Backbone as a printed PyTorch tensor [residue, N CA C, xyz], in Angstrom:
tensor([[[136.0700,  90.6810, 131.3440],
         [134.7620,  91.4500, 131.5080],
         [135.4660,  92.5030, 132.3510]],

        [[134.8300,  93.5300, 132.0880],
         [135.0180,  94.6610, 133.0500],
         [134.0830,  95.3820, 133.6110]],

        [[133.7220,  95.3050, 134.5760],
         [132.7270,  96.1330, 135.2660],
         [132.6180,  97.4360, 135.6150]],

        [[131.5230,  98.3510, 134.8120],
         [131.6300, 100.1800, 135.1320],
         [131.8690, 100.2800, 136.3990]],

        [[132.4920, 101.3950, 136.4500],
         [132.5450, 102.3610, 137.5620],
         [130.9910, 102.7130, 137.7370]],

        [[130.1490, 103.3530, 136.9770],
         [129.2150, 103.8310, 137.2520],
         [127.8390, 102.4390, 136.5990]],

        [[127.0990, 101.4550, 137.4410],
         [126.0110, 100.5410, 137.1470],
         [125.3640, 100.9370, 135.6150]],

        [[125.0180, 100.6930, 134.4980],
         [123.7920, 101.6330, 133.3910],
         [122.3730, 101.1950, 134.2720]],

        [[121.8550, 101.9670, 134.7130],
         [120.5980, 102.2920, 134.6980],
         [119.5650, 101.1460, 133.9080]],

        [[119.9420, 101.6590, 132.8670],
         [118.5750, 101.1700, 131.3260],
         [117.6770, 102.4320, 131.4910]],

        [[117.9370, 103.2850, 131.9430],
         [116.6500, 104.5630, 132.2640],
         [116.5640, 105.2760, 130.9050]],

        [[118.1920, 105.5550, 129.9930],
         [118.3100, 106.0650, 128.8890],
         [117.7850, 105.2760, 128.2980]],

        [[117.4300, 103.9590, 128.1620],
         [116.6380, 102.9650, 127.0940],
         [115.2600, 103.0290, 127.2770]],

        [[114.9710, 103.1630, 128.2510],
         [113.2190, 103.2180, 129.1730],
         [112.9650, 104.3330, 128.0520]],

        [[113.9020, 105.5230, 128.5210],
         [113.1200, 107.0370, 127.6790],
         [112.8990, 107.0620, 126.7110]],

        [[114.0380, 106.9100, 125.9470],
         [114.0700, 106.6460, 124.1040],
         [112.8610, 105.2250, 123.8220]],

        [[112.6120, 104.3240, 124.3550],
         [111.6200, 103.9360, 123.8880],
         [110.2710, 104.5340, 124.4420]],

        [[109.9130, 104.9530, 125.1440],
         [108.5810, 105.3760, 125.5470],
         [108.4480, 106.9960, 124.7570]],

        [[109.6950, 107.3960, 123.9870],
         [109.7010, 108.3730, 122.8990],
         [109.3280, 107.7830, 121.7840]],

        [[109.5750, 106.4490, 121.6840],
         [109.4890, 106.1600, 120.2140],
         [111.0460, 106.3830, 119.1700]],

        [[111.8280, 106.6830, 120.5680],
         [113.3910, 107.4200, 119.6830],
         [114.1620, 106.1300, 119.2650]],

        [[114.1720, 105.5000, 117.9320],
         [114.7220, 104.4170, 117.4450],
         [116.3680, 104.7270, 117.4560]],

        [[116.7360, 106.0460, 117.1510],
         [118.4540, 106.0780, 117.1610],
         [118.8460, 106.2860, 118.7370]],

        [[118.0870, 107.1070, 119.7520],
         [118.6850, 107.0360, 120.6410],
         [118.4580, 105.5020, 121.2580]],

        [[117.5990, 104.9870, 120.9590],
         [117.4480, 103.6830, 121.7750],
         [119.1120, 102.6150, 120.9680]],

        [[119.3630, 102.9650, 119.8610],
         [120.5110, 102.3830, 118.9710],
         [121.2170, 103.0910, 119.9150]],

        [[121.5650, 104.4250, 120.3990],
         [122.7170, 105.0520, 121.2370],
         [123.1470, 103.8310, 122.3200]],

        [[122.2760, 103.7960, 122.8810],
         [122.4120, 103.4610, 123.7300],
         [122.2410, 101.6460, 124.6140]],

        [[121.6680, 100.7820, 123.2620],
         [122.3010,  99.5250, 123.6160],
         [123.5940,  99.2260, 124.1140]],

        [[123.9360,  98.1380, 125.1130],
         [125.0720,  97.5050, 125.8400],
         [124.8880,  96.3770, 126.4340]],

        [[125.4030,  95.5990, 126.1000],
         [125.7140,  94.4520, 126.7170],
         [127.2180,  93.9470, 126.9700]],

        [[127.6780,  94.1330, 128.4840],
         [128.9600,  94.4690, 128.6340],
         [129.5430,  92.7980, 128.6050]],

        [[128.8260,  91.6290, 128.1110],
         [129.3310,  90.2330, 128.0090],
         [130.3240,  90.4100, 126.7650]],

        [[129.5110,  91.6220, 125.6780],
         [129.7530,  91.2960, 124.3940],
         [131.9480,  91.1400, 124.1910]],

        [[131.9820,  92.1100, 124.4510],
         [133.6760,  92.5190, 124.1760],
         [134.4360,  90.7450, 124.4290]],

        [[133.8190,  89.9380, 126.0050],
         [134.4620,  88.6050, 126.0770],
         [134.2550,  87.6560, 124.8030]],

        [[132.3110,  87.5980, 124.6530],
         [132.2860,  86.5850, 123.6770],
         [132.8120,  86.8500, 122.4020]],

        [[133.0910,  88.2800, 122.1050],
         [133.9690,  87.8720, 120.6430],
         [135.3640,  87.5750, 120.6390]],

        [[135.7040,  88.0780, 122.0490],
         [136.9910,  87.3610, 122.0410],
         [136.9840,  85.8580, 121.7760]],

        [[136.1440,  85.2600, 122.6620],
         [136.1960,  83.8380, 122.6290],
         [135.6240,  83.1960, 121.2150]],

        [[134.9050,  83.8820, 120.9020],
         [134.5170,  84.0270, 119.5110],
         [134.0380,  84.4470, 118.4890]],

        [[135.2290,  84.6210, 117.6110],
         [135.1800,  85.7740, 116.7020],
         [134.3010,  85.8520, 115.3840]],

        [[133.6420,  84.8990, 115.5830],
         [132.5840,  85.0590, 114.7650],
         [131.2000,  85.6560, 114.5120]],

        [[130.9640,  86.0740, 116.2860],
         [130.1490,  87.1220, 116.9360],
         [130.2750,  88.4530, 116.2100]],

        [[132.0960,  88.8320, 116.5370],
         [132.1260,  89.9240, 116.0440],
         [131.7560,  90.2780, 114.2020]],

        [[132.3090,  89.3080, 113.7510],
         [132.1930,  89.6260, 112.1550],
         [130.4520,  89.7830, 112.1230]],

        [[129.6240,  88.8200, 112.2860],
         [128.0260,  88.7470, 112.3480],
         [128.0770,  90.2520, 112.7010]],

        [[128.3310,  90.4980, 113.4390],
         [127.4880,  92.2130, 113.9000],
         [128.3830,  93.2050, 113.4310]],

        [[129.6050,  92.8570, 112.2710],
         [130.1610,  94.0810, 111.3730],
         [129.2720,  93.6700, 110.3280]],

        [[128.9580,  92.3790, 109.8760],
         [128.4780,  92.6210, 109.0330],
         [126.8900,  92.9980, 108.7530]],

        [[125.9140,  93.0300, 110.2460],
         [125.0360,  93.4930, 110.6700],
         [125.0070,  95.1040, 110.0730]],

        [[126.2440,  95.7480, 110.9440],
         [126.3270,  97.1240, 110.8690],
         [126.6040,  97.5820, 109.7860]],

        [[127.4500,  96.7790, 108.3470],
         [127.3940,  97.3810, 106.9910],
         [126.5150,  97.4900, 106.2510]],

        [[125.1020,  97.1050, 106.9290],
         [124.0230,  97.3350, 106.4600],
         [123.9120,  98.5870, 106.8550]],

        [[123.5920,  99.1750, 107.6580],
         [123.5310, 100.5630, 108.3670],
         [121.7530, 100.7990, 109.0940]],

        [[121.9720,  99.5030, 109.7420],
         [120.4300,  99.6480, 110.4480],
         [120.7220, 100.6190, 111.7090]],

        [[119.8720, 101.0660, 112.2720],
         [120.0660, 102.1600, 113.5660],
         [121.1140, 101.2300, 114.8540]],

        [[121.0470, 100.3620, 114.8690],
         [121.7450,  99.4720, 115.7490],
         [122.0900,  97.9340, 115.5710]],

        [[123.1240,  97.1710, 116.4130],
         [122.7200,  95.9290, 116.2590],
         [123.9680,  95.5300, 117.8040]],

        [[123.4300,  94.5500, 118.0510],
         [124.2610,  94.1270, 119.3810],
         [123.5580,  92.5120, 119.5510]],

        [[124.7110,  91.6070, 120.3300],
         [124.7360,  90.7420, 120.6370],
         [123.7030,  90.5920, 122.0140]],

        [[122.6060,  89.1910, 121.8330],
         [121.7560,  89.3890, 122.7810],
         [122.2060,  88.1020, 123.6930]],

        [[122.2090,  88.1500, 125.2730],
         [122.7450,  87.7670, 126.2580],
         [123.9310,  87.4320, 126.0740]],

        [[124.1310,  85.8650, 126.3170],
         [125.5890,  85.3380, 126.3860],
         [126.2870,  85.4660, 124.5990]],

        [[125.3940,  85.6170, 124.0350],
         [125.7140,  85.6070, 122.6650],
         [124.8580,  84.7060, 121.7910]],

        [[123.9090,  84.2450, 122.0170],
         [123.3020,  83.1380, 121.5760],
         [122.3880,  83.4520, 119.7750]],

        [[122.5490,  84.6740, 120.3370],
         [122.1340,  85.6500, 119.0470],
         [122.2580,  86.6610, 118.8830]],

        [[121.7790,  87.9620, 117.9780],
         [122.4910,  88.6440, 117.3540],
         [121.3520,  89.5760, 116.4680]],

        [[121.2470,  90.7490, 116.6220],
         [120.1450,  91.4570, 116.7440],
         [120.1800,  92.8480, 115.4450]],

        [[119.6910,  93.4200, 114.8830],
         [119.6180,  94.4290, 114.6110],
         [118.6460,  95.1690, 114.9680]],

        [[118.2750,  96.5860, 115.1550],
         [117.5070,  97.5560, 115.6370],
         [117.5450,  98.0800, 114.1130]],

        [[116.2150,  98.1630, 113.6660],
         [115.9150,  98.8850, 111.9520],
         [115.1940, 100.1590, 112.8600]],

        [[114.8160, 101.0520, 111.8030],
         [114.4720, 101.9340, 111.4320],
         [112.9420, 101.8470, 111.5430]],

        [[112.3330, 101.0850, 109.9920],
         [111.0270, 100.4490, 109.7990],
         [111.4100,  99.3040, 109.3480]],

        [[110.1160,  98.5370, 109.0210],
         [109.7740,  97.7410, 108.1600],
         [110.3900,  97.3310, 106.9410]],

        [[110.4510,  98.6210, 105.8230],
         [111.2810,  98.7000, 105.2790],
         [112.7460,  97.8480, 105.2220]],

        [[113.2680,  98.5170, 106.4640],
         [114.5140,  98.4060, 106.7640],
         [114.8500,  97.2410, 107.2700]],

        [[114.1840,  96.7180, 107.6900],
         [114.1850,  95.5070, 108.6240],
         [114.4660,  94.2350, 107.4050]],

        [[113.7660,  94.2340, 106.5120],
         [113.3560,  93.5980, 105.0210],
         [115.0360,  93.7960, 104.4000]],

        [[114.8520,  94.0380, 104.2550],
         [116.4170,  94.9740, 103.7150],
         [117.8950,  94.5660, 104.3260]],

        [[117.7700,  94.9770, 105.6470],
         [118.7780,  94.2850, 106.3770],
         [118.6920,  92.3560, 106.2480]],

        [[117.4380,  92.2760, 106.2280],
         [117.5720,  90.6030, 106.1360],
         [117.6650,  90.0130, 104.7540]],

        [[117.8210,  90.3190, 103.7330],
         [118.0630,  89.9090, 102.3680],
         [119.5340,  89.9040, 102.6170]],

        [[120.1770,  91.0890, 103.0510],
         [121.1640,  91.1790, 102.7190],
         [122.1460,  90.1230, 103.3800]],

        [[121.9610,  89.7170, 104.7710],
         [122.9050,  89.0850, 105.4940],
         [122.0670,  87.9060, 105.5190]],

        [[120.7370,  87.4900, 104.7510],
         [120.3660,  86.1100, 105.0740],
         [121.7350,  84.4470, 104.2450]],

        [[122.5030,  84.7750, 103.7920],
         [123.0360,  84.3600, 103.3900],
         [124.5030,  83.4330, 104.1110]],

        [[125.1830,  84.7710, 105.1080],
         [125.7610,  84.0640, 106.2350],
         [125.0090,  84.1040, 107.2970]],

        [[123.5560,  84.5790, 107.6700],
         [123.2720,  83.6120, 109.1560],
         [121.7960,  83.1140, 108.7500]],

        [[121.2530,  82.8400, 110.0820],
         [119.8180,  82.1740, 109.8290],
         [119.0840,  84.0500, 110.2140]],

        [[117.9180,  84.3050, 109.3410],
         [117.5730,  85.3150, 109.6990],
         [115.7310,  85.3020, 110.0180]],

        [[115.2920,  85.9090, 111.0020],
         [114.1800,  86.6550, 111.4490],
         [113.7330,  87.5270, 111.4090]],

        [[113.1810,  87.9200, 111.0310],
         [112.3970,  89.8710, 111.0510],
         [111.3140,  89.5770, 111.7850]],

        [[111.2400,  90.8980, 112.5980],
         [110.3530,  90.8870, 113.9450],
         [109.4820,  92.1260, 114.0120]],

        [[108.6090,  92.2280, 114.3950],
         [108.7370,  93.5530, 115.0070],
         [107.8980,  93.8170, 116.6280]],

        [[108.1260,  94.6640, 117.2450],
         [107.9570,  95.0570, 118.6360],
         [107.0040,  94.7900, 119.0280]],

        [[106.6570,  94.5390, 120.2110],
         [105.5800,  94.2900, 121.0310],
         [104.9600,  95.9180, 121.0640]],

        [[105.6580,  96.8880, 121.2160],
         [105.0150,  98.2120, 121.4100],
         [104.3920,  98.9080, 120.5180]]])
């Protein structure tokens, strides 16, 4: 794991959430543990690749690798992505609180 020269403040994500801009949220998703976790557990990278192949706005590892998520543009896309990957992983479709 490497520590960035300039820490991420999260301000870009907060702004994108406030604006309701899913594409901007996706562009700013970041987990600095992900690179190391993928090296240690290749199935994390494989799962993210599987999600990415379905074309959601974004995808990321949550926390230290206990779960992955896809950020979808609308409920229809979320259901489509879930159907596509349900044979590879346990899937839950949820809606954000905001």
